[in-house]
C-alpha positions in Angstrom: 77.3 -38.6 10.6 79.3 -37.9 7.3 80.9 -41.3 7.9 77.4 -42.9 7.7 76.7 -41.1 4.4 80.0 -42.3 3.0 79.1 -45.9 4.0 75.7 -45.6 2.3 77.3 -44.2 -0.9 79.5 -47.2 -1.1 76.9 -49.8 -0.3 73.3 -48.8 0.5 72.3 -52.4 1.0 74.0 -52.8 4.3 71.8 -53.5 7.2 71.3 -50.8 9.8 73.0 -53.1 12.3 76.1 -53.4 10.1 76.1 -49.6 9.6 75.7 -49.0 13.3 78.6 -51.2 14.1 80.8 -49.3 11.7 79.9 -45.9 13.0 79.9 -46.9 16.7 76.2 -46.1 17.1 72.9 -47.9 17.7 70.7 -49.5 15.0 67.9 -47.2 16.0 70.0 -44.0 15.8 71.2 -45.1 12.3 67.7 -45.8 11.1 66.4 -42.5 12.5 69.3 -40.6 10.8 68.7 -42.3 7.4 64.9 -41.6 7.7 65.7 -37.9 8.5 68.0 -37.6 5.5 65.4 -39.2 3.2 62.7 -36.8 4.6 64.8 -33.6 4.2 66.1 -34.6 0.7 69.7 -35.2 1.6 69.3 -38.8 0.3 67.6 -38.4 -3.0 67.3 -42.1 -3.9 69.0 -45.4 -4.2 70.2 -47.3 -7.3 72.2 -50.2 -8.5 75.5 -49.7 -10.3 75.1 -51.9 -13.4 78.1 -52.9 -15.5 77.0 -51.9 -19.1 79.3 -54.6 -20.6 77.4 -57.3 -18.7 73.8 -56.2 -18.7 73.0 -57.6 -22.1 71.6 -54.4 -23.5 73.1 -52.2 -26.2 72.0 -48.8 -24.9 74.1 -45.8 -25.8 75.3 -43.3 -23.3 76.4 -39.8 -24.4 78.0 -36.9 -22.6 76.9 -33.7 -24.1 78.6 -30.4 -23.4 76.1 -27.6 -23.8 76.8 -23.9 -24.1 73.9 -21.7 -23.1 73.2 -18.0 -22.7 72.7 -17.2 -18.9 69.6 -15.3 -18.0 69.5 -12.2 -15.9 68.5 -13.0 -12.3 68.6 -16.8 -12.9 71.9 -17.6 -14.6 71.8 -21.1 -16.0 69.2 -22.6 -13.7 66.1 -22.3 -15.9 67.7 -23.9 -18.9 69.4 -26.6 -16.8 66.2 -27.6 -15.1 64.4 -27.7 -18.5 67.0 -29.9 -19.9 67.1 -32.1 -16.8 63.4 -32.9 -17.2 63.8 -34.8 -20.5 63.4 -38.5 -19.9 66.6 -39.3 -21.9 68.7 -37.2 -19.5 70.1 -39.2 -16.6 72.4 -36.4 -15.2 72.8 -32.7 -15.7 75.6 -30.6 -14.2 76.8 -27.0 -14.3 80.5 -27.1 -15.1 83.5 -24.9 -15.5 85.4 -24.6 -18.8 84.4 -23.9 -22.4 80.9 -25.2 -21.9 78.3 -24.4 -19.2 76.4 -27.7 -18.8 77.4 -31.4 -18.9 74.4 -33.5 -19.8 74.4 -37.3 -19.6 71.9 -38.9 -22.0 70.9 -42.5 -22.6 69.3 -43.9 -25.7 68.6 -47.1 -27.5 71.1 -46.3 -30.3 73.2 -43.5 -31.8 70.2 -42.3 -33.9 67.9 -41.8 -30.9 70.7 -39.7 -29.1 71.2 -37.7 -32.3 67.5 -37.1 -32.6 67.4 -35.9 -29.0 70.2 -33.5 -29.6 68.9 -32.1 -32.9 65.2 -32.1 -32.2 65.0 -31.3 -28.4 68.2 -30.1 -26.9 69.4 -27.8 -29.7 66.0 -26.2 -30.1 65.8 -24.9 -26.6 65.9 -21.1 -26.4 69.3 -20.0 -25.1 71.2 -23.1 -26.2 74.1 -21.8 -28.3 76.0 -25.0 -29.1 76.6 -28.6 -28.1 79.4 -31.2 -28.3 78.5 -34.8 -28.0 80.8 -37.6 -26.7 79.8 -41.2 -26.7 80.8 -43.6 -23.9 82.8 -46.4 -25.5 83.7 -48.4 -22.3 83.2 -47.9 -18.6 86.1 -48.4 -16.2 84.8 -46.8 -13.0 81.6 -45.1 -11.9 80.8 -43.6 -8.5 83.6 -45.7 -6.9 82.7 -49.0 -8.6 85.3 -50.6 -10.8 84.1 -52.4 -14.0 85.7 -55.0 -16.1 88.2 -56.4 -13.6 88.7 -60.1 -13.9 88.7 -62.2 -10.7 92.1 -62.3 -9.1 93.7 -59.9 -11.5 94.4 -56.5 -9.8 97.6 -55.4 -11.3 99.9 -56.0 -14.2 102.9 -58.3 -13.6 106.3 -56.6 -13.3 109.1 -58.1 -15.3 112.8 -57.1 -15.5 
């Protein structure tokens, strides 16, 4: 049923009949599998992919690298969960590299993101440092391309 999950990731608005046809199953079996995934937490929710350049809002998105001190017996989990609970945080990941966490934050403007970092995030016990990067433009998110004009898929090649 991984094929069914892949189809749902790409377009969760397909009907169960359409999904069933694509995975060579019955509509009832697809509906039961989706319900089971929703019940056991495999499917955590559904959302629309919105092109930030077209939604008419000027919200700011920041990607914040966070270095934290791991805790004995819990590693990074307690700090990551605490950070993830803030309403400004849309995503929070444990990452490899020079920082430990990657936190995606949305705010109304640069000042609200800066206030979040300085007043909330940086004051958490165990947070050593942060590096904030602001989204300037989106090209692709979760498989959805943004900003392509109709009919233009590649640059013309000239001799």
